[in-house]
N, C-alpha and C positions, 0 to 999 in steps of 0.2 A: 280301759279294755282288756289289760290282763287281768284287775280285781274279776270283770265279768268272768273270763273265762276259768277262773281258780273254782269261782263260786258254780259255774256251770259243768264242772268236773267233779266237783265234791256231790252235786247232786246228783249224778249221774250214778258214783257207784253206791250211794246211799239207796238209788232204787234198785240196784243189780243188785246188793244186800240185802233186800229186802224181798225181792223177787227170788233169789234163791233160797231164802229160808221157808218161803211159802209153797217153795215147786217141792223143793226136799223134803218136807214138815219132818226139819232136824227136831229133837226136842231145847227149848228154850235154856235147859241149864250144859247144852253144850255151844252154840249159838244164837242168842237171843237176835231178834231184828230188831234194825234204827231205831223203831217206833215203839218198842219193848223199852230199849236205852234212853229212848228221850223221855219217856214215860217218869222213870226209875231217877233219870236225871233233876226232873220237875219236882217229884216227890220228898227226894232226899237231898235236896238242893243244899240245906245249912247244912247238913251233916259232910257233905262234899267241899263247902266253903270255910268251914272249921279245918278241914286236914289241909285242903288246895291251898290255906294262907299259912301252913304251916311248913310246907313243900317251897312254895313261893320263897321265903324268907331265908330256904337252905341254898335255894339255887343262888337267888341275887346275894347271899352273903359270898358263898363260894366263887361266884363270878367276879367280884368285887376283890377279896384277897388273891385268888389263884390268878388276877390282873396283874396287881399290883407286884407281888412273887413273879412272874414271867418277866415283866418290866424290869424291874430292876436285877435281876438275874444278865436280860439282855445287854443291859449298858455294863455291867460290873464287865464279860465279856469282853464287849467292842472297848472298854475303856481301860483297861487293866492285863497285860499277856499272863501275868500270874493269876489272876480270878479266870483267865482263861481256860489257862490249864486245868484248875482244879474241878469248872464250873460243866464245862463240853461234857466231860466223862460222867456227869451227876444227871446230866439233862439227857444223855441220852439212857442212864442205866432206869430211869423214870420211865421210860417207855419201855423198854424191852422188859421190866416185871409188870406181870398183868394187875394193874391197879384195882379191878374186885377182888385180887386174891387179898388185897389188902383191907379187905374191908373189914374180915372178921377180928382182924389184929387193932385197926381203927377204933373197931366199938369197945374192945378191951383196954385201950389204953384213954379214950376220952369219953367213954358212958357210951350210954343207950341217949341220950338227949342229943342236944342241936349239934355243939363240936365237932363228934365223929363223921357227921354228916357233911359241913360247913367245909371239912378235911378231905373230905373223899371228893365232894367236887371238885375243892382247888386243886387238887393233885390233877384232877382231868386238863383241870382248864391251862394249869401251869406250862404243859409242852406248847401248845399250838398257839398261843400269846409270844413266847418267848423263842422258840424258833422263828416265826413271823417276825418277830421285831427286832432280832439280830440278824435277819437276811435283809431287813430293811434298813438298818442301819449301814451296815456293809457296803449297801452299793451309792452310799453317798459318789457325790462326782468327785474323783481324787485331783481333777485339775483346780476345780473351785476350793477343794482344801487346802491345796499348797496356794492358792493365790491368799487366801486367809493367812496361810501362817505366813510368808514374806511379808503380810501386812502386819503384819503382828499381834493378829486376833490369838487371843485366848483359848486353850483346850476347849472351856468350855463353852466359850462365844462360839465358837465353830460345833458344838454341840447343839448347841440351843437354836442355831441361825440356819443350818447346814444339815445336818444329821437328823436333828428329830421331823424336821420339815418333811424332808424328802424320803423317812420313814416313816411316815403317815397313811398311804396306803398299804403296806404290808402289814400295819398290825391291825389295821381295819381286820384285811383279810384273816387274820388271825383270829378278833374278837368277836368276828362274825362266825367262825369254827366253835370257836369257845360255849359261844351263847348257844347252838344245837347241842354241843353234847354236855352245857352244864347240868340238864334236869336229868340226864345219866345218874351221876355220883351221887347225887341227893333222894333218887330212889333206890338205887342200893344198899346204897348205906341203909335206908328206910325196912330193907327188906331182910338185911343182917339184923336189925334189932332196934325197935321202936314201938312206940306205944302211942304215936299221933302219924301223921300224914297220910299223902296220899299212895304211897308205896304201902305203907301200916294198914292203912283199908283195902286194898286188892287183896291182900294174903287174909283181913279177916274176912274178906266177901268168896275167896277160893274157899275158904273150908268150909263154907257153910253153902256150896253150893252156887251163890248168887253173881250170878255171870255175867246179868246187868246191871249190876252195882259195879261190877270190874269196870264194864266198857263205861258206864258211865265215869268214871274215874281217872280211867285212860283219855276219854274225852274232855275232861277239865285237864290235866294234865297238857294236851298235845295243843289246848285252846291258850292255854298260859305260853306254853313256847315260842308259838309260834306269835302271840303278840310281844314277847320278851325281844324275839331275832326280826322281826321287823321295827321295833322302837328303836334298836339299836342300828340296825340297818340305816333307816331313817337319819338317825343322828349324824352316824359316821357319813353319811353322804354328804351333810350339809356342812364337817368339818373337812372333808376333801374335796367340795365343790371345785376345786381348781382344777382337780384332776377328768381329764378327758374320758368322757361317759363311757369309752368302749376298752377303758383299761380296769377301769371300779366296777367288776364285777363280782355280785355276791359269792359267796360259798356256796352257795346251793344254787348257783347258777341261774336266779332270776331274781326278779323284785318286783314288786306290785305299785314302788313308785312309777310316774309318770317318764317317759324316757325322753332327752334334753335334744329337739331339733335343731337344725341348723340356723345359726343368726345370721 
């Protein structure tokens, strides 16, 4: 039912968009209708797919690298007091500085290829993953931790058997936010400097007033982003299946997966 409602809302918005274009007779180089965008999408699907594949690789690599860095930083912050004193300020500074302002520098340092876009996406993903995982690791039941220490459990055993399982729901929330924001870094990096990707294609189409092609590229980017988000959301729900449904709320506030009924 949720999927049906989403499709109905999407269809309603598309019809409203088409009606607005037809009633106002706005020029197509300002705002093309959804039908024109769909025709352009089909006519240049190969071109869109070629550039979309590049952007998809950048997003997936950025998500992987940013997640690894965030999880490693969170583990160090929780496990070591000296590391906490050094890493916490860096974690805050990473968000105090506008990441988009670093895009020209990243392009200068890492070039116009894949590396600069992956670094850009990783920096955007790093903070939500690290912050959520730190919060989850710190929420471990102190009574259980004290009991494990009394019974002679090592710090590694406490981490693997108590802290990590308890931190999975918080980590899942951070990963959902990361999946939703990952495309931003890749596309902004392509806008600053690139020769491939959907961001490059949108700039190229904008310079030639091919607004319908811009919307087609944007539609493909949105389709990939939604697919990534809901695929990750489904995997995380399976990973935290033991968690009550009321607590495992996705970062976007909804899910297309069926709700669990009372047993």
